[in-house]
BATIMI-21382 format. One record per residue: residue number from 1; residue in three letters; chain; x, y, z of N, C-alpha, C in turn. Coordinates in steps of 0.1 Angstrom, whole numbers. Layout:
 pos code unit  n_c1  n_c2  n_c3 ca_c1 ca_c2 ca_c3  c_c1  c_c2  c_c3
 NUM  ala    A     X     Y     Z     X     Y     Z     X     Y     Z
...
END
This chain:
 pos code unit  n_c1  n_c2  n_c3 ca_c1 ca_c2 ca_c3  c_c1  c_c2  c_c3
   1  met    A     8   -12     0     0     0     0     9    13     0
   2  pro    A     5    23    -7    13    36    -7    13    42     7
   3  phe    A    23    49    10    24    56    23    15    68    24
   4  asp    A     7    68    35    -2    78    37     1    85    50
   5  pro    A     7    97    50    11   103    63    -1   107    71
   6  asn    A   -13   108    66   -25   112    74   -33   100    78
   7  ser    A   -28    88    77   -36    76    81   -38    76    96
   8  pro    A   -50    72   100   -53    71   115   -43    63   122
   9  glu    A   -39    51   116   -30    43   124   -16    49   126
  10  leu    A   -11    56   116     2    63   117     1    74   127
  11  arg    A   -11    81   127   -13    92   137   -13    87   151
  12  arg    A   -20    76   153   -20    70   167    -6    66   171
  13  arg    A     2    60   162    15    56   165    24    68   168
  14  arg    A    23    78   160    31    90   162    29    97   175
  15  phe    A    17    98   180    14   105   192    12    96   204
  16  arg    A    17    84   203    16    75   215    24    80   226
  17  pro    A    19    81   238    27    86   250    40    78   252
  18  ile    A    51    85   255    64    78   258    66    78   273
  19  pro    A    69    66   279    72    65   293    83    74   297
  20  val    A    82    79   309    93    88   315   106    80   316
  21  arg    A   105    67   319   118    59   320   126    59   307
  22  met    A   119    61   295   126    62   283   133    75   281
  23  leu    A   129    85   288   134    99   286   146   101   295
  24  val    A   147    95   307   157    98   317   171    95   311
  25  pro    A   174    84   305   188    82   300   192    93   289
  26  asn    A   182    96   281   185   106   271   187   120   277
  27  val    A   180   123   288   183   136   295   197   136   300
  28  ile    A   202   125   306   216   124   310   225   126   299
  29  thr    A   223   120   288   231   122   276   232   136   271
  30  leu    A   220   143   271   220   157   267   228   165   277
  31  leu    A   227   162   290   235   169   300   250   168   297
  32  ala    A   254   156   292   268   153   289   272   162   277
  33  ile    A   263   163   267   266   172   255   267   186   259
  34  cys    A   259   190   268   260   204   273   273   206   280
  35  ala    A   278   196   288   291   198   294   302   199   284
  36  gly    A   302   191   273   312   191   263   312   204   256
  37  leu    A   300   210   252   300   222   245   304   234   255
  38  thr    A   301   233   267   305   243   277   320   243   278
  39  ala    A   326   231   278   341   230   278   347   237   267
  40  ile    A   341   236   255   347   243   243   346   258   245
  41  arg    A   335   263   250   334   277   253   344   282   263
  42  leu    A   345   275   274   355   279   284   369   279   279
  43  ser    A   372   269   271   386   269   265   389   281   257
  44  thr    A   379   286   249   381   298   241   383   310   250
  45  glu    A   378   310   262   379   321   272   391   320   280
  46  gly    A   399   309   278   411   307   286   409   301   300
  47  arg    A   397   297   303   395   290   316   396   275   315
  48  met    A   409   271   313   412   257   310   409   248   322
  49  asp    A   410   252   334   408   243   345   393   239   346
  50  ile    A   384   249   344   370   245   345   366   237   332
  51  ala    A   373   240   321   370   233   308   373   218   310
  52  val    A   385   215   317   388   201   320   379   195   329
  53  tyr    A   374   202   339   364   197   348   352   193   341
  54  ala    A   348   201   331   336   198   323   338   185   315
  55  ile    A   349   182   310   352   170   302   351   158   312
  56  val    A   357   159   324   356   148   334   342   146   338
  57  phe    A   334   156   339   320   155   343   312   148   331
  58  ala    A   316   151   319   309   145   308   313   130   307
  59  ala    A   325   127   310   329   113   311   322   105   322
  60  phe    A   319   111   333   311   105   344   297   103   339
  61  leu    A   291   113   332   277   111   327   277   100   317
  62  asp    A   287    99   308   288    89   298   288    75   304
  63  gly    A   294    73   316   294    60   322   282    57   329
  64  val    A   273    67   331   261    66   339   249    63   330
  65  asp    A   248    70   319   235    69   311   232    55   307
  66  gly    A   241    48   302   238    34   297   234    25   308
  67  arg    A   241    26   320   237    18   331   223    21   337
  68  val    A   220    34   337   207    38   341   196    33   332
  69  ala    A   199    33   319   190    28   309   187    14   311
  70  arg    A   197     6   314   195    -8   316   188   -11   329
  71  met    A   191    -3   339   185    -5   352   170    -3   352
  72  ile    A   166     8   345   151    11   345   145     7   332
  73  lys    A   152    -1   324   146    -6   311   142     5   302
  74  gly    A   151    15   301   148    26   292   156    27   280
  75  gln    A   161    15   275   169    14   262   160    18   250
  76  ser    A   167    25   241   160    28   228   171    30   218
  77  lys    A   167    28   205   176    30   194   180    45   193
  78  phe    A   170    54   196   173    68   196   184    72   206
  79  gly    A   182    66   218   192    68   228   206    64   224
  80  ala    A   207    52   217   220    47   213   227    57   203
  81  glu    A   219    62   193   225    71   184   228    84   190
  82  leu    A   220    89   199   223   102   206   236   100   215
  83  asp    A   238    88   221   250    86   229   262    86   220
  84  ser    A   262    81   208   273    81   199   277    96   195
  85  leu    A   266   103   192   268   118   189   275   125   201
  86  ala    A   270   122   213   276   129   225   290   125   227
  87  asp    A   294   112   224   308   108   226   317   115   216
  88  phe    A   312   117   204   320   124   194   323   138   198
  89  val    A   312   145   203   314   159   207   323   160   219
  90  asn    A   319   152   229   326   154   243   340   149   243
  91  phe    A   343   138   236   356   131   237   364   131   224
  92  gly    A   359   138   214   366   140   202   369   154   199
  93  val    A   358   162   197   359   176   193   364   184   205
  94  ala    A   357   183   217   361   191   228   375   190   232
  95  pro    A   381   178   235   395   177   239   404   183   229
  96  gly    A   401   180   216   410   186   205   411   201   205
  97  leu    A   399   207   207   398   222   207   405   227   220
  98  ile    A   403   220   231   409   225   244   424   225   242
  99  leu    A   430   215   237   445   214   234   449   225   224
 100  tyr    A   441   227   214   444   237   204   445   251   211
 101  phe    A   435   255   218   434   268   224   444   269   236
 102  trp    A   448   258   242   458   258   253   472   260   248
 103  gln    A   476   252   237   490   254   233   492   251   218
 104  leu    A   484   242   212   487   238   198   486   249   188
 105  his    A   479   260   192   478   271   183   491   278   180
 106  glu    A   501   275   188   514   280   186   521   274   174
 107  leu    A   516   262   169   521   256   157   514   260   145
 108  asn    A   504   269   146   496   273   135   489   261   129
 109  asn    A   491   259   116   483   249   109   487   235   114
 110  gly    A   500   233   118   504   220   124   496   217   136
 111  gly    A   494   226   145   486   223   157   472   221   154
 112  trp    A   466   228   144   452   226   141   451   212   135
 113  ile    A   460   207   127   460   194   121   460   183   132
 114  ala    A   468   185   142   469   175   153   455   175   160
 115  ala    A   449   186   163   437   186   170   426   180   161
 116  met    A   426   183   148   416   178   139   417   163   138
 117  val    A   429   158   137   431   143   136   426   136   148
 118  phe    A   428   142   160   423   136   172   408   135   172
 119  ala    A   401   146   168   387   146   167   381   136   157
 120  ile    A   388   136   146   383   126   135   385   112   140
 121  ser    A   396   109   147   399    96   152   388    91   162
 122  gly    A   384   101   170   373    97   179   360    93   171
 123  gly    A   357   101   161   345    98   153   347    84   146
 124  leu    A   359    81   140   361    69   133   360    57   143
 125  arg    A   365    59   155   364    48   165   349    45   168
 126  leu    A   341    55   170   327    53   173   320    46   161
 127  ala    A   323    51   149   317    45   137   321    30   136
 128  arg    A   334    27   138   338    13   138   330     4   148
 129  phe    A   329     9   160   321     2   170   307    -1   166
 130  asn    A   300    10   161   286     8   157   285    -2   145
 131  ala    A   295    -2   136   295   -11   125   298   -26   129
 132  thr    A   306   -28   139   310   -42   143   303   -47   155
 133  met    A   293   -39   160   287   -43   173   280   -57   172
 134  asp    A   274   -60   161   266   -73   160   274   -83   152
 135  asp    A   287   -83   152   295   -93   145   293  -107   151
 136  pro    A   288  -116   144   285  -130   150   298  -138   151
 137  asn    A   309  -134   145   321  -142   145   331  -139   157
 138  lys    A   327  -130   165   336  -126   176   337  -138   186
 139  pro    A   350  -141   191   351  -151   201   345  -146   214
 140  ala    A   342  -156   223   335  -153   235   343  -144   244
 141  phe    A   357  -147   245   365  -139   254   367  -125   250
 142  ala    A   364  -121   237   366  -108   232   356   -98   238
 143  ala    A   346  -103   245   336   -94   252   343   -86   263
 144  asn    A   354   -90   268   361   -83   279   371   -73   274
 145  tyr    A   371   -70   261   381   -62   255   375   -51   246
 146  phe    A   381   -39   246   378   -29   236   387   -31   224
 147  thr    A   383   -26   213   392   -25   201   398   -10   201
 148  gly    A   410    -9   205   416     5   207   411    11   220
 149  val    A   418    22   223   414    29   235   400    36   233
 150  pro    A   391    33   243   378    39   242   378    54   242
 151  ala    A   368    61   236   368    75   235   369    83   248
 152  pro    A   361    79   259   363    86   271   377    85   277
 153  ala    A   383    73   277   396    72   282   406    80   273
 154  gly    A   404    80   260   413    88   251   412   103   255
 155  ala    A   400   108   257   398   122   261   405   125   274
 156  ile    A   404   116   284   410   119   297   425   119   296
 157  thr    A   431   109   288   445   107   288   452   118   279
 158  val    A   445   122   268   451   132   259   453   146   266
 159  leu    A   446   148   277   448   161   284   459   160   294
 160  leu    A   467   150   294   477   148   304   487   160   305
 161  pro    A   491   166   293   500   177   294   494   189   302
 162  ile    A   481   191   301   474   202   308   475   199   323
 163  tyr    A   472   186   327   473   182   341   486   186   347
 164  leu    A   497   182   340   510   184   345   514   199   346
 165  ala    A   509   207   336   511   221   337   504   227   349
 166  phe    A   492   222   352   485   227   364   492   223   377
 167  leu    A   500   213   377   508   209   389   520   217   391
 168  gly    A   522   227   382   534   236   383   546   231   375
 169  leu    A   545   221   367   556   216   359   557   225   347
 170  pro    A   569   226   341   570   235   329   562   230   318
 171  lys    A   556   239   310   548   235   299   556   228   288
 172  pro    A   553   217   283   561   210   273   561   218   260
 173  pro    A   571   215   252   571   222   238   558   218   231
 174  ala    A   553   228   223   541   225   215   542   213   206
 175  val    A   554   211   200   556   200   191   554   187   199
 176  leu    A   559   186   211   558   174   219   543   171   223
 177  thr    A   536   182   226   521   181   228   514   176   216
 178  ala    A   518   181   204   512   176   192   514   161   189
 179  val    A   527   157   191   530   143   189   523   134   199
 180  tyr    A   522   139   211   514   131   221   499   130   217
 181  thr    A   494   141   212   480   141   208   478   131   196
 182  leu    A   487   131   187   486   121   176   488   107   180
 183  leu    A   496   105   190   498    91   196   485    86   202
 184  ile    A   478    94   210   465    90   216   455    88   205
 185  ala    A   455    96   195   446    94   183   448    81   177
 186  phe    A   461    77   175   464    64   169   460    53   177
 187  leu    A   461    54   190   457    43   199   442    41   199
 188  met    A   434    52   197   420    51   196   415    43   184
 189  val    A   422    45   172   417    39   160   425    26   157
 190  ser    A   434    22   166   442    10   164   434    -2   167
 191  arg    A   440   -14   164   433   -27   167   438   -32   181
 192  leu    A   444   -24   189   450   -28   201   439   -33   211
 193  pro    A   439   -45   216   429   -50   226   432   -43   239
 194  val    A   421   -37   245   422   -30   257   412   -36   267
 195  phe    A   415   -37   280   406   -42   290   394   -34   290
 196  ser    A   382   -40   291   369   -33   292   363   -35   305
 197  gly    A   365   -47   311   358   -50   324   343   -53   323
 198  lys    A   339   -56   311   324   -58   309   320   -71   316
 199  thr    A   329   -81   316   325   -94   322   327   -95   337
 200  trp    A   332   -84   343   334   -84   357   321   -85   365
 201  arg    A   321   -92   375   308   -93   383   307   -80   391
 202  met    A   295   -74   391   292   -61   397   285   -63   411
 203  arg    A   284   -75   415   277   -78   428   287   -76   439
 204  val    A   283   -70   450   292   -67   462   287   -76   473
 205  pro    A   296   -84   480   293   -91   491   287   -82   502
 206  pro    A   278   -88   510   272   -79   521   282   -73   530
 207  glu    A   293   -81   534   303   -76   543   311   -65   537
 208  met    A   311   -63   524   319   -53   517   312   -40   513
 209  val    A   299   -40   516   291   -28   512   296   -15   518
 210  leu    A   298   -15   531   302    -3   538   317     1   534
 211  pro    A   326    -9   533   339    -5   528   339     1   513
 212  val    A   330    -4   505   329     1   492   323    16   492
 213  phe    A   313    18   501   309    32   502   320    41   506
 214  val    A   328    37   516   338    45   521   349    48   510
 215  ser    A   352    37   502   362    39   492   357    49   481
 216  val    A   344    48   478   339    57   468   340    71   472
 217  ile    A   336    74   485   336    87   491   350    92   491
 218  phe    A   360    83   495   374    87   496   379    91   482
 219  phe    A   375    83   472   380    86   458   374   100   453
 220  ile    A   361   102   456   355   115   452   362   127   459
 221  ala    A   365   125   472   372   135   480   386   138   474
 222  leu    A   393   127   470   406   129   464   405   137   451
 223  leu    A   395   133   443   393   140   430   390   154   432
 224  ile    A   382   158   442   379   172   444   391   179   450
 225  gly    A   398   173   460   409   180   466   422   180   458
 226  tyr    A   425   169   451   437   168   443   434   163   429
 227  pro    A   427   171   422   422   166   408   434   164   399
 228  trp    A   444   173   399   454   172   388   464   160   392
 229  tyr    A   466   158   405   475   147   409   468   133   405
 230  leu    A   455   133   408   448   120   405   446   118   390
 231  leu    A   443   128   383   441   126   368   455   123   362
 232  ser    A   466   129   366   479   126   361   483   112   363
 233  val    A   482   108   376   486    94   379   477    84   372
 234  gly    A   464    87   372   455    77   365   458    76   350
 235  ser    A   461    87   344   464    87   329   476    79   327
 236  val    A   487    81   335   499    74   333   497    59   335
 237  leu    A   491    55   346   488    41   349   480    35   338
 238  tyr    A   470    42   333   462    36   322   470    33   310
 239  leu    A   479    43   306   487    40   294   497    29   296
 240  leu    A   502    28   309   511    17   312   505     3   312
 241  ser    A   491     3   314   484   -10   315   480   -15   301
 242  leu    A   482    -7   290   478   -12   277   486   -24   272
 243  pro    A   499   -25   275   505   -38   271   500   -50   278
 244  ala    A   496   -48   290   490   -60   298   477   -65   291
 245  gly    A   469   -55   286   457   -59   279   460   -67   266
 246  trp    A   470   -62   259   473   -69   247   479   -83   249
 247  lys    A   487   -84   260   492   -98   263   481  -107   268
 248  ser    A   472  -102   276   461  -110   281   452  -115   269
 249  tyr    A   450  -106   259   442  -110   248   449  -121   240
 250  arg    A   462  -119   237   470  -129   230   469  -143   237
 251  asp    A   471  -143   250   471  -156   257   457  -162   256
 252  gln    A   446  -155   257   433  -161   256   430  -166   242
 253  lys    A   435  -158   232   433  -162   218   441  -175   215
 254  arg    A   453  -176   221   461  -188   219   454  -200   225
 255  lys    A   448  -198   237   441  -210   243   429  -213   235
 256  ala    A   421  -203   230   410  -206   222   413  -213   209
 257  asp    A   424  -209   202   429  -216   190   433  -230   193
 258  ala    A   440  -233   204   444  -246   208   432  -255   210
 259  leu    A   422  -249   217   409  -257   220   402  -260   207
 260  ala    A   401  -250   198   395  -253   185   402  -263   177
 261  ala    A   415  -264   178   423  -274   170   420  -288   175
 262  thr    A   418  -289   188   415  -303   194   401  -307   194
 263  thr    A   392  -298   190   377  -301   190   374  -309   177
 264  pro    A   367  -320   178   363  -328   166   355  -319   157
 265  ala    A   356  -322   144   349  -314   134   334  -314   135
 266  his    A   328  -326   140   314  -326   141   309  -319   153
 267  asp    A   318  -316   163   314  -308   174   317  -293   173
 268  ala    A   324  -289   162   328  -275   160   316  -267   157
 269  pro    A   315  -255   161   304  -246   158   304  -243   143
 270  ala    A   292  -240   138   291  -237   124   297  -223   121
 271  gly    A   301  -221   109   306  -208   105   321  -209   102
 272  pro    A   326  -199    96   340  -199    92   349  -197   105
 273  ala    A   360  -205   106   369  -203   117   382  -197   112
 274  ser    A   385  -185   117   396  -178   112   405  -174   124
 275  pro    A   418  -176   123   427  -172   135   428  -157   136
 276  phe    A   422  -149   127   423  -135   128   409  -128   129
 277  leu    A   401  -134   138   388  -128   141   389  -115   147
 278  pro    A   381  -105   143   383   -91   148   378   -90   162
 279  val    A   384   -81   169   380   -78   183   368   -68   182
 280  val    A   358   -70   189   346   -61   188   345   -53   201
 281  ser    A   345   -40   199   345   -31   211   332   -29   217
 282  glu    A   331   -23   228   318   -20   234   312    -7   230
 283  ala    A   303    -2   238   298    11   237   306    21   245
 284  asp    A   323    32   243   330    42   251   325    43   258
 285  glu    A   340    49   246   345    50   253   344    54   263
 286  asp    A   322    42   272   320    35   283   316    28   276
 287  glu    A   323    34   252   319    29   240   312    17   245
 288  arg    A   290     9   250   280     2   256   271    -3   246
 289  pro    A   263   -14   249   254   -19   239   243    -9   235
 290  pro    A   237   -10   223   227    -1   219   215    -2   228
 291  arg    A   208     9   231   196     9   239   184     6   230
 292  leu    A   181    -6   228   171   -10   219   157   -11   226
 293  asn    A   146    -8   219   133    -9   225   130   -23   227
END
């Protein structure tokens, strides 16, 4: 039948009430976008410390919206697409512009190219995740790994030169900052397996509830009282942990290949078996599954 925009059935479907639980995760995502855009404005005004705070706040909201959606059953395809757009703005465009207005502008076009490459790398990483999310050939152990550094982690680590400058250390040369920015951009679009923690159990034993509360409060207090120390140490430790994730993935892949070699042909799962199966990343970089209706 031809499409009739005035049909009663389509009108009823279009104006059907939407549950509030479907709106809450999207509101959180919009707040994250507001934080990222505000960070860009603050960087143009030279208020770099508050701009960095806004990026960290956006990363926190990015880690919350997907979990809230799953808790209250508010997943939607619209929310998944909005979340990808928010990640590109908050963890691709905003950090690149902050670095450009902070120091990379000293290199003129060279600094702008470095900032632009970082932003584009964030967008490419998100596009790759969306395209490979439903890959049926991924091995079971790959669920615990990202493909490349996730966008939120890339945004936090790429701002390391600013953290160190806020600690009173001499500002690095602009060329060194540009090279570091390009390095993080390369790690984001690389095939490097990175720990995701998706398969970790999130249940807390009853006897550990109070210690967990105290630890969380202690961490938040440290972040408020000593933000640049904490962000600097966290960024360095995260970068140093990347080889461990690569080694862990290689070990598990070797075990899976050995098990597949010893499995009889009639017991092997259907489908092509390739020793170079791609790693499929999650949703950021808290890169999370799509919020489907």
